[in-house]
One Martini backbone bead per residue (centre of mass of N, CA, C, O) as a GRO file, in nm:
protein
  362
    1MET     BB    1 -13.864 -11.370  -3.124
    2ASP     BB    2 -13.951 -11.281  -3.444
    3ASN     BB    3 -13.713 -11.241  -3.688
    4ALA     BB    4 -13.887 -11.187  -3.940
    5ILE     BB    5 -14.005 -10.920  -3.839
    6LEU     BB    6 -13.737 -10.767  -3.780
    7GLN     BB    7 -13.623 -10.825  -4.093
    8LYS     BB    8 -13.828 -10.709  -4.303
    9PHE     BB    9 -13.672 -10.396  -4.322
   10ASP     BB   10 -13.352 -10.420  -4.364
   11HIS     BB   11 -13.321 -10.308  -4.663
   12TYR     BB   12 -13.346 -10.004  -4.558
   13LEU     BB   13 -13.045 -10.030  -4.395
   14THR     BB   14 -12.874 -10.058  -4.626
   15THR     BB   15 -12.640  -9.912  -4.821
   16ASP     BB   16 -12.803 -10.017  -5.104
   17GLY     BB   17 -13.055  -9.903  -5.036
   18PRO     BB   18 -13.290  -9.700  -5.023
   19ALA     BB   19 -13.312  -9.350  -4.994
   20ALA     BB   20 -13.640  -9.346  -5.020
   21LEU     BB   21 -13.969  -9.253  -4.931
   22VAL     BB   22 -14.270  -9.182  -5.126
   23ILE     BB   23 -14.551  -8.956  -5.094
   24ARG     BB   24 -14.850  -8.898  -5.301
   25GLU     BB   25 -15.127  -8.675  -5.244
   26HIS     BB   26 -15.448  -8.612  -5.353
   27LEU     BB   27 -15.646  -8.327  -5.280
   28ILE     BB   28 -15.969  -8.226  -5.138
   29PRO     BB   29 -16.227  -8.068  -5.066
   30VAL     BB   30 -16.529  -8.158  -4.934
   31GLU     BB   31 -16.688  -7.984  -5.154
   32GLY     BB   32 -16.457  -8.009  -5.369
   33ALA     BB   33 -16.232  -7.930  -5.614
   34ASP     BB   34 -16.374  -7.621  -5.616
   35GLY     BB   35 -16.313  -7.555  -5.340
   36VAL     BB   36 -16.249  -7.393  -5.044
   37CYS     BB   37 -15.937  -7.293  -4.897
   38PHE     BB   38 -15.711  -7.244  -4.605
   39PRO     BB   39 -15.428  -7.132  -4.567
   40SER     BB   40 -15.166  -7.038  -4.424
   41THR     BB   41 -15.069  -6.780  -4.201
   42TYR     BB   42 -14.853  -6.489  -4.197
   43ALA     BB   43 -14.667  -6.256  -4.087
   44ASN     BB   44 -14.714  -5.973  -4.311
   45ILE     BB   45 -14.820  -6.186  -4.568
   46GLY     BB   46 -15.003  -6.419  -4.512
   47TYR     BB   47 -14.999  -6.583  -4.768
   48ASN     BB   48 -14.786  -6.836  -4.909
   49ILE     BB   49 -14.701  -6.715  -5.234
   50ASP     BB   50 -14.557  -6.844  -5.523
   51GLY     BB   51 -14.576  -6.613  -5.767
   52GLU     BB   52 -14.833  -6.522  -5.948
   53ASP     BB   53 -15.123  -6.337  -5.998
   54ARG     BB   54 -15.432  -6.456  -6.112
   55ALA     BB   55 -15.591  -6.185  -6.119
   56ARG     BB   56 -15.396  -6.066  -6.348
   57ASN     BB   57 -15.316  -6.378  -6.448
   58PRO     BB   58 -15.481  -6.664  -6.540
   59ASP     BB   59 -15.190  -6.814  -6.640
   60ALA     BB   60 -15.059  -6.825  -6.387
   61LYS     BB   61 -14.802  -6.943  -6.166
   62ASN     BB   62 -14.852  -7.115  -5.845
   63VAL     BB   63 -14.769  -7.151  -5.481
   64ALA     BB   64 -14.926  -7.280  -5.186
   65ILE     BB   65 -14.924  -7.298  -4.841
   66VAL     BB   66 -15.116  -7.507  -4.636
   67ASP     BB   67 -14.882  -7.704  -4.500
   68SER     BB   68 -14.617  -7.724  -4.328
   69VAL     BB   69 -14.365  -7.913  -4.209
   70GLY     BB   70 -14.406  -7.824  -3.915
   71SER     BB   71 -14.712  -7.860  -3.898
   72GLN     BB   72 -14.720  -8.158  -3.970
   73ALA     BB   73 -14.553  -8.257  -3.730
   74ASN     BB   74 -14.754  -8.142  -3.513
   75ARG     BB   75 -14.980  -8.345  -3.607
   76ILE     BB   76 -14.832  -8.628  -3.596
   77GLU     BB   77 -14.661  -8.681  -3.331
   78PRO     BB   78 -14.909  -8.706  -3.114
   79MET     BB   79 -14.993  -9.002  -3.184
   80PHE     BB   80 -14.791  -9.109  -2.942
   81THR     BB   81 -15.037  -9.058  -2.716
   82GLU     BB   82 -15.191  -9.295  -2.853
   83ASP     BB   83 -15.374  -9.543  -2.937
   84PRO     BB   84 -15.129  -9.787  -3.012
   85TYR     BB   85 -14.862  -9.586  -2.994
   86LYS     BB   86 -14.767  -9.523  -2.694
   87ALA     BB   87 -14.599  -9.799  -2.653
   88LEU     BB   88 -14.344  -9.701  -2.843
   89VAL     BB   89 -14.305  -9.470  -2.625
   90PRO     BB   90 -14.221  -9.253  -2.408
   91GLN     BB   91 -14.400  -9.122  -2.123
   92ILE     BB   92 -14.373  -8.769  -2.059
   93ILE     BB   93 -14.481  -8.599  -1.768
   94ILE     BB   94 -14.523  -8.246  -1.702
   95THR     BB   95 -14.551  -8.049  -1.407
   96ALA     BB   96 -14.708  -7.713  -1.394
   97GLY     BB   97 -14.881  -7.680  -1.149
   98ASN     BB   98 -15.199  -7.736  -1.313
   99GLN     BB   99 -15.013  -7.853  -1.542
  100SER     BB  100 -14.998  -8.116  -1.795
  101ILE     BB  101 -14.721  -8.224  -2.009
  102ASN     BB  102 -14.646  -8.370  -2.291
  103LEU     BB  103 -14.365  -8.386  -2.466
  104LEU     BB  104 -14.532  -8.428  -2.747
  105ASN     BB  105 -14.684  -8.124  -2.682
  106ALA     BB  106 -14.452  -7.959  -2.690
  107GLY     BB  107 -14.343  -7.717  -2.893
  108HIS     BB  108 -14.013  -7.831  -2.876
  109ARG     BB  109 -14.009  -8.067  -2.718
  110ALA     BB  110 -13.697  -8.155  -2.622
  111GLY     BB  111 -13.634  -7.822  -2.656
  112ASP     BB  112 -13.804  -7.739  -2.423
  113ALA     BB  113 -13.824  -7.568  -2.128
  114ILE     BB  114 -14.006  -7.770  -1.967
  115VAL     BB  115 -13.782  -7.995  -2.002
  116ARG     BB  116 -13.512  -7.863  -1.920
  117TYR     BB  117 -13.679  -7.777  -1.633
  118SER     BB  118 -13.664  -8.069  -1.535
  119GLU     BB  119 -13.578  -8.375  -1.401
  120ILE     BB  120 -13.461  -8.446  -1.710
  121GLY     BB  121 -13.260  -8.224  -1.809
  122GLY     BB  122 -12.977  -8.357  -1.765
  123ASP     BB  123 -13.021  -8.605  -1.948
  124LEU     BB  124 -13.089  -8.446  -2.205
  125ARG     BB  125 -12.826  -8.292  -2.231
  126SER     BB  126 -12.650  -8.542  -2.256
  127ALA     BB  127 -12.793  -8.653  -2.509
  128PHE     BB  128 -12.723  -8.417  -2.695
  129ARG     BB  129 -12.415  -8.443  -2.663
  130GLU     BB  130 -12.404  -8.729  -2.790
  131THR     BB  131 -12.501  -8.647  -3.075
  132LEU     BB  132 -12.243  -8.475  -3.134
  133LYS     BB  133 -12.076  -8.766  -3.124
  134GLY     BB  134 -12.286  -8.992  -3.268
  135ASN     BB  135 -12.496  -9.064  -3.022
  136ALA     BB  136 -12.847  -9.167  -3.021
  137LEU     BB  137 -12.937  -9.342  -2.778
  138PRO     BB  138 -13.019  -9.153  -2.536
  139LEU     BB  139 -13.246  -9.004  -2.694
  140ALA     BB  140 -13.415  -9.259  -2.766
  141LYS     BB  141 -13.486  -9.314  -2.454
  142ILE     BB  142 -13.652  -9.033  -2.432
  143ALA     BB  143 -13.685  -8.897  -2.756
  144PRO     BB  144 -13.741  -9.057  -3.044
  145THR     BB  145 -13.913  -8.850  -3.221
  146SER     BB  146 -13.666  -8.655  -3.264
  147LEU     BB  147 -13.546  -8.854  -3.486
  148VAL     BB  148 -13.793  -8.827  -3.686
  149PHE     BB  149 -13.874  -8.489  -3.672
  150GLY     BB  150 -13.674  -8.341  -3.532
  151VAL     BB  151 -13.417  -8.126  -3.370
  152TRP     BB  152 -13.343  -7.816  -3.169
  153ASP     BB  153 -13.107  -7.708  -2.924
  154SER     BB  154 -13.101  -7.372  -2.931
  155ARG     BB  155 -13.077  -7.308  -2.591
  156ASP     BB  156 -12.802  -7.489  -2.570
  157THR     BB  157 -12.618  -7.725  -2.742
  158GLN     BB  158 -12.710  -7.715  -3.063
  159ALA     BB  159 -12.840  -7.958  -3.135
  160LYS     BB  160 -12.899  -8.119  -3.464
  161LEU     BB  161 -13.179  -8.284  -3.624
  162PRO     BB  162 -13.312  -8.432  -3.878
  163ARG     BB  163 -13.562  -8.511  -4.077
  164LEU     BB  164 -13.716  -8.811  -4.174
  165VAL     BB  165 -14.003  -8.681  -4.166
  166ALA     BB  166 -14.157  -8.513  -4.449
  167SER     BB  167 -14.436  -8.274  -4.478
  168THR     BB  168 -14.641  -8.127  -4.749
  169ILE     BB  169 -14.887  -7.873  -4.836
  170ARG     BB  170 -15.005  -7.788  -5.167
  171ALA     BB  171 -15.112  -7.527  -5.386
  172PHE     BB  172 -15.217  -7.481  -5.725
  173ASN     BB  173 -15.308  -7.225  -5.887
  174VAL     BB  174 -15.422  -6.980  -5.719
  175ARG     BB  175 -15.726  -6.814  -5.613
  176LYS     BB  176 -15.792  -6.538  -5.454
  177LEU     BB  177 -15.992  -6.449  -5.176
  178LYS     BB  178 -16.252  -6.243  -5.032
  179ARG     BB  179 -16.369  -6.099  -4.717
  180SER     BB  180 -16.655  -5.969  -4.537
  181ALA     BB  181 -16.758  -5.782  -4.233
  182THR     BB  182 -17.035  -5.706  -3.998
  183TYR     BB  183 -17.087  -5.520  -3.699
  184LEU     BB  184 -17.390  -5.469  -3.503
  185ALA     BB  185 -17.496  -5.302  -3.262
  186PRO     BB  186 -17.784  -5.350  -3.056
  187VAL     BB  187 -17.695  -5.068  -2.934
  188ASP     BB  188 -17.708  -4.726  -2.865
  189TYR     BB  189 -17.447  -4.610  -2.673
  190VAL     BB  190 -17.486  -4.308  -2.700
  191SER     BB  191 -17.784  -4.280  -2.603
  192GLU     BB  192 -17.703  -4.437  -2.325
  193GLY     BB  193 -17.418  -4.300  -2.226
  194VAL     BB  194 -17.156  -4.478  -2.262
  195ILE     BB  195 -17.074  -4.309  -2.516
  196SER     BB  196 -16.945  -4.090  -2.722
  197ALA     BB  197 -16.973  -3.947  -3.028
  198GLU     BB  198 -16.673  -3.896  -3.069
  199ASP     BB  199 -16.569  -4.185  -3.012
  200ALA     BB  200 -16.744  -4.327  -3.227
  201GLN     BB  201 -16.619  -4.171  -3.469
  202LYS     BB  202 -16.323  -4.260  -3.424
  203ALA     BB  203 -16.357  -4.564  -3.466
  204ASP     BB  204 -16.466  -4.624  -3.765
  205GLY     BB  205 -16.485  -4.957  -3.758
  206SER     BB  206 -16.231  -5.043  -3.619
  207SER     BB  207 -16.097  -5.334  -3.482
  208LYS     BB  208 -15.856  -5.176  -3.319
  209ASN     BB  209 -16.053  -5.041  -3.159
  210PRO     BB  210 -16.162  -5.059  -2.838
  211LEU     BB  211 -16.471  -5.026  -2.900
  212SER     BB  212 -16.480  -5.254  -3.107
  213SER     BB  213 -16.343  -5.492  -2.942
  214THR     BB  214 -16.595  -5.455  -2.714
  215GLY     BB  215 -16.881  -5.385  -2.875
  216PHE     BB  216 -16.979  -5.053  -2.891
  217VAL     BB  217 -16.936  -5.068  -3.202
  218ASN     BB  218 -16.917  -5.078  -3.512
  219ALA     BB  219 -16.776  -5.337  -3.729
  220LEU     BB  220 -16.514  -5.374  -3.978
  221ALA     BB  221 -16.430  -5.633  -4.239
  222ASN     BB  222 -16.226  -5.574  -4.511
  223GLU     BB  223 -16.075  -5.773  -4.723
  224THR     BB  224 -16.010  -6.049  -4.625
  225HIS     BB  225 -15.934  -6.363  -4.591
  226GLY     BB  226 -16.099  -6.609  -4.832
  227GLY     BB  227 -15.912  -6.788  -4.961
  228VAL     BB  228 -15.891  -7.065  -5.200
  229ILE     BB  229 -15.857  -7.175  -5.541
  230ALA     BB  230 -15.733  -7.483  -5.673
  231GLU     BB  231 -15.677  -7.519  -6.007
  232GLY     BB  232 -15.409  -7.728  -5.966
  233GLY     BB  233 -15.438  -7.836  -5.694
  234ILE     BB  234 -15.377  -8.071  -5.421
  235ARG     BB  235 -15.067  -8.162  -5.232
  236ARG     BB  236 -14.905  -8.434  -5.075
  237ASP     BB  237 -14.565  -8.441  -4.961
  238ALA     BB  238 -14.362  -8.730  -4.867
  239VAL     BB  239 -14.063  -8.810  -4.669
  240LEU     BB  240 -13.835  -9.087  -4.615
  241ALA     BB  241 -13.506  -9.071  -4.490
  242LEU     BB  242 -13.305  -9.337  -4.511
  243SER     BB  243 -13.019  -9.213  -4.545
  244ALA     BB  244 -13.035  -9.073  -4.259
  245LEU     BB  245 -13.101  -9.317  -4.078
  246LYS     BB  246 -12.825  -9.477  -4.134
  247LEU     BB  247 -12.653  -9.261  -3.949
  248LEU     BB  248 -12.742  -9.389  -3.703
  249LYS     BB  249 -12.598  -9.432  -3.376
  250ALA     BB  250 -12.470  -9.674  -3.130
  251GLU     BB  251 -12.297  -9.643  -2.807
  252ASN     BB  252 -12.196  -9.955  -2.670
  253LYS     BB  253 -12.134 -10.278  -2.560
  254GLU     BB  254 -12.298 -10.396  -2.821
  255GLY     BB  255 -12.247 -10.227  -3.061
  256GLN     BB  256 -12.380 -10.314  -3.357
  257ASN     BB  257 -12.642 -10.416  -3.221
  258ALA     BB  258 -12.735 -10.137  -3.119
  259THR     BB  259 -12.770 -10.006  -3.397
  260GLU     BB  260 -12.979 -10.204  -3.505
  261LYS     BB  261 -13.197 -10.149  -3.290
  262LEU     BB  262 -13.220  -9.848  -3.338
  263GLN     BB  263 -13.293  -9.846  -3.641
  264ARG     BB  264 -13.544 -10.019  -3.619
  265TYR     BB  265 -13.700  -9.842  -3.423
  266ILE     BB  266 -13.703  -9.579  -3.592
  267LEU     BB  267 -13.826  -9.707  -3.842
  268GLY     BB  268 -14.092  -9.786  -3.712
  269LEU     BB  269 -14.185  -9.500  -3.638
  270ALA     BB  270 -14.165  -9.377  -3.922
  271LEU     BB  271 -14.361  -9.572  -4.068
  272VAL     BB  272 -14.608  -9.517  -3.897
  273ALA     BB  273 -14.624  -9.211  -3.962
  274PHE     BB  274 -14.609  -9.234  -4.280
  275THR     BB  275 -14.875  -9.440  -4.323
  276LYS     BB  276 -15.060  -9.246  -4.192
  277LEU     BB  277 -15.334  -9.091  -4.221
  278PRO     BB  278 -15.419  -8.784  -4.216
  279LEU     BB  279 -15.586  -8.541  -4.112
  280GLY     BB  280 -15.858  -8.355  -4.241
  281TYR     BB  281 -15.819  -8.133  -4.028
  282TYR     BB  282 -15.673  -7.796  -4.017
  283ARG     BB  283 -15.900  -7.569  -4.045
  284GLN     BB  284 -16.103  -7.333  -4.085
  285GLY     BB  285 -16.223  -7.436  -4.404
  286THR     BB  286 -16.015  -7.707  -4.382
  287ILE     BB  287 -16.104  -8.005  -4.549
  288LEU     BB  288 -15.906  -8.287  -4.637
  289VAL     BB  289 -15.912  -8.526  -4.903
  290LEU     BB  290 -15.903  -8.774  -5.100
  291ASP     BB  291 -15.876  -8.827  -5.436
  292PRO     BB  292 -16.058  -9.065  -5.613
  293HIS     BB  293 -15.922  -8.988  -5.912
  294GLN     BB  294 -15.632  -9.000  -5.756
  295PRO     BB  295 -15.388  -9.187  -5.681
  296ARG     BB  296 -15.187  -9.307  -5.451
  297GLU     BB  297 -14.836  -9.254  -5.405
  298PHE     BB  298 -14.593  -9.525  -5.351
  299THR     BB  299 -14.229  -9.494  -5.318
  300GLU     BB  300 -13.924  -9.624  -5.420
  301VAL     BB  301 -13.592  -9.476  -5.393
  302THR     BB  302 -13.300  -9.508  -5.540
  303LEU     BB  303 -12.973  -9.413  -5.582
  304ASP     BB  304 -13.020  -9.432  -5.917
  305GLY     BB  305 -13.343  -9.328  -5.940
  306LYS     BB  306 -13.524  -9.550  -5.904
  307ARG     BB  307 -13.874  -9.648  -5.936
  308GLN     BB  308 -14.101  -9.814  -5.701
  309PRO     BB  309 -14.348  -9.962  -5.578
  310CYS     BB  310 -14.521  -9.947  -5.260
  311ALA     BB  311 -14.704 -10.198  -5.035
  312ILE     BB  312 -14.705 -10.113  -4.755
  313SER     BB  313 -14.868 -10.126  -4.451
  314HIS     BB  314 -14.975 -10.008  -4.152
  315GLU     BB  315 -15.006 -10.287  -4.019
  316ASP     BB  316 -14.722 -10.395  -4.077
  317VAL     BB  317 -14.555 -10.166  -3.933
  318LEU     BB  318 -14.679 -10.198  -3.653
  319THR     BB  319 -14.573 -10.480  -3.600
  320PHE     BB  320 -14.278 -10.404  -3.629
  321ALA     BB  321 -14.265 -10.172  -3.418
  322LYS     BB  322 -14.332 -10.351  -3.173
  323ALA     BB  323 -14.085 -10.540  -3.199
  324ALA     BB  324 -13.864 -10.316  -3.198
  325ALA     BB  325 -13.941 -10.196  -2.918
  326LYS     BB  326 -13.892 -10.449  -2.754
  327GLU     BB  327 -13.595 -10.486  -2.826
  328PHE     BB  328 -13.501 -10.200  -2.731
  329GLY     BB  329 -13.660 -10.059  -2.503
  330VAL     BB  330 -13.912  -9.907  -2.325
  331SER     BB  331 -13.980  -9.672  -2.130
  332GLU     BB  332 -14.145  -9.577  -1.875
  333LYS     BB  333 -14.357  -9.393  -1.731
  334ARG     BB  334 -14.323  -9.032  -1.655
  335ASN     BB  335 -14.350  -8.822  -1.365
  336LEU     BB  336 -14.289  -8.477  -1.366
  337ASN     BB  337 -14.122  -8.174  -1.266
  338PHE     BB  338 -14.109  -7.846  -1.266
  339ASN     BB  339 -13.831  -7.615  -1.230
  340LYS     BB  340 -13.872  -7.307  -1.120
  341ASP     BB  341 -13.600  -7.218  -0.998
  342ALA     BB  342 -13.422  -7.285  -1.242
  343ALA     BB  343 -13.568  -7.092  -1.434
  344LYS     BB  344 -13.516  -6.832  -1.274
  345ASP     BB  345 -13.206  -6.848  -1.281
  346LYS     BB  346 -13.184  -6.830  -1.593
  347ILE     BB  347 -13.318  -6.554  -1.624
  348LYS     BB  348 -13.113  -6.399  -1.451
  349GLU     BB  349 -12.868  -6.469  -1.623
  350VAL     BB  350 -12.967  -6.338  -1.887
  351LYS     BB  351 -13.012  -6.050  -1.778
  352SER     BB  352 -12.721  -6.006  -1.687
  353LYS     BB  353 -12.586  -6.034  -1.965
  354GLU     BB  354 -12.748  -5.806  -2.104
  355ALA     BB  355 -12.656  -5.578  -1.917
  356LYS     BB  356 -12.347  -5.606  -1.972
  357SER     BB  357 -12.365  -5.569  -2.278
  358LYS     BB  358 -12.497  -5.288  -2.274
  359LYS     BB  359 -12.277  -5.149  -2.105
  360GLY     BB  360 -12.036  -5.213  -2.306
  361LYS     BB  361 -12.171  -5.024  -2.545
  362GLU     BB  362 -12.165  -4.732  -2.392
   0.00000   0.00000   0.00000
């Protein structure tokens, strides 16, 4: 194996090496810089906007979350299920009934119930326990992207690993818009005797009414979320925390050599994910692309705060990642089954504990 390739990014792993890599990308809607985009919506609050409402004060400053750090991770991590990236990580497919789920597409990845109650559940539990002792090697052999994008085994060992790659898209100084819609039933169902006039009147156009939701009366949707215009621009900020990556250790008979292989491998995965341009499509009404008038910023940040341009390409890091994966040793594809009986037993155990707890409080 060409040692020059393997050693190419070793300066990122030294104690006095850069603290982080930072990417800042200026984005615009495909319609243009003054186009409308739709931020993420959250229960009870709608858009997550910090700051003042520009409708009341045109000079107010605010920031809206277009795509959160968790949402960005969910968009980026599944890239490792596709060519040419899938050869870099173990492909673990879990079958439950008629459905087959790749671990990388499971909602909580390595911490998801479908994985915990599969044939690999015991090995994964042991791997999480090893991370609590400071040994990341077993988890890297099963679910290495969990070391890149972070994971919390919140329902079992409580092992928690930070994100090495974190990305967020924000819109600045946004002006909120509203939209309304009307549905007109094609037939007068009252005249047809399908519904009574009294029931139709009670529905009153509310989309929450059963007659409206089934399409038997006219439905109104007034002043719902209509997107935003980002008068201060849209920006994607991404960080690769090299200082956190350097803390990963591997404990086995190879000693320091094992840690070197582990860190190079995880660095390769992180760099591949970090340097790949994200998808343009985020949700209905939101397709974002690079702003051709504002250059993409890619920076190395040292421990003393100095910043210098970084020029590594996605092609370069992919070559490195392939070499590092080969040296580390990637497990072969595994097709596993979901253990329904074990899952049922766990549910019974939880219900029993809840019942005892409730009884004890009475």
